[in-house]
C-alpha positions, -999 to +999 in steps of 0.1 A: -029-488+735-029-519+755-042-553+743-051-552+707-073-585+699-097-569+673-088-546+647-112-529+623-100-515+587-123-491+572-123-497+533-143-473+509-135-499+481-111-477+463-076-486+451-059-464+476-077-484+505-054-511+497-029-495+518-050-496+550-061-532+542-025-542+540-015-526+572-045-540+589-035-577+578+001-569+590-010-556+624-035-586+628-005-610+622+018-590+645-008-591+674-025-623+668-057-601+664-088-610+646-093-586+617-127-571+609-128-553+574-159-530+570-167-522+533-184-487+529-197-482+495-213-449+490-227-438+458-219-402+448-242-375+458-276-377+441-271-350+416-307-347+407-317-340+443-289-312+444-303-300+410-267-301+399-268-328+370-236-312+353-215-319+384-207-354+371-212-363+335-227-397+331-195-412+315-175-400+346-198-417+369-199-449+352-161-450+353-161-440+389-185-468+397-163-493+374-131-483+392-149-490+427-160-525+417-124-532+403-108-521+435-134-541+458-129-572+439-090-567+443-095-563+481-117-592+482-091-615+464-064-604+490-088-609+520-097-646+505-062-655+503-053-644+538-084-662+552-073-694+534-038-690+549-055-691+584-060-655+594-093-647+610-111-621+590-148-610+594-159-590+565-187-564+572-208-542+548-218-509+559-254-496+558-254-459+555-218-454+543-208-429+571-195-424+604-223-440+620-216-474+604-182-472+618-189-461+652-217-489+652-193-516+642-167-504+666-192-507+695-209-541+684-175-560+676-157-544+706-130-531+683-096-521+701-078-505+670-093-490+638-074-485+608-082-462+580-068-440+553-059-407+565-072-391+532-088-404+499-067-395+471-095-384+446-110-350+446-146-363+445-138-386+475-123-357+492-155-337+486-178-365+499-158-379+526-130-354+537-146-343+569-155-377+582-118-382+598-123-352+622-158-365+634-144-400+636-115-389+659-138-374+683-164-401+685-142-434+686-139-451+717-108-469+709-074-461+691-071-450+655-044-457+630-044-433+601-025-448+571-008-421+552-006-425+515+017-403+496-004-380+471+001-383+435+004-356+412-032-344+402-039-329+366-064-299+370 
C-alpha cells in the first residue's frame, strides 16, 4: 500500500457508518495521516417520479430522515472531539451522493486510502446504494478498506 498520508472515510450519515469513521480515526492516528470525511447524504428515491408513492409511507420516510440526522450529529460530535485533540480532519460534503462524489474527492484531495462500510445494514440503504461498492472498487485509483459490520437480525 505504500505511504498513507491522506485517508478518506465515506460516511452516509447512518449509525452503522460510525464503524468506518472510528476505523478512519484509528488509521489516521496510526499512520500520522490527515483524515478526510466525505458526508454523502442522499435522499430516498423520489417516489412520485417512480410513480410508486406507496413504496415508503410518509411516517417511515420522516423516521428515516430523523435517524439520518441523528447519526450525522453523532458523527460530527466525534469528529469535533478529535479535531480539538489535534487530529487533522477535513470534512467534505458530497454533491450528488454517488460514486462520482467519491472518485472526485479522491482525485482532488490525492487520497491514498479510502475507508467505507462493506455494506449498509438497512434494506432501504441496500436497495439504494448496494451496487456502488463494486463500481467504486473498479474505479478507485487508490487502495480501499471495506469495514465489515456484523449484520443484525432483520425482522421481515
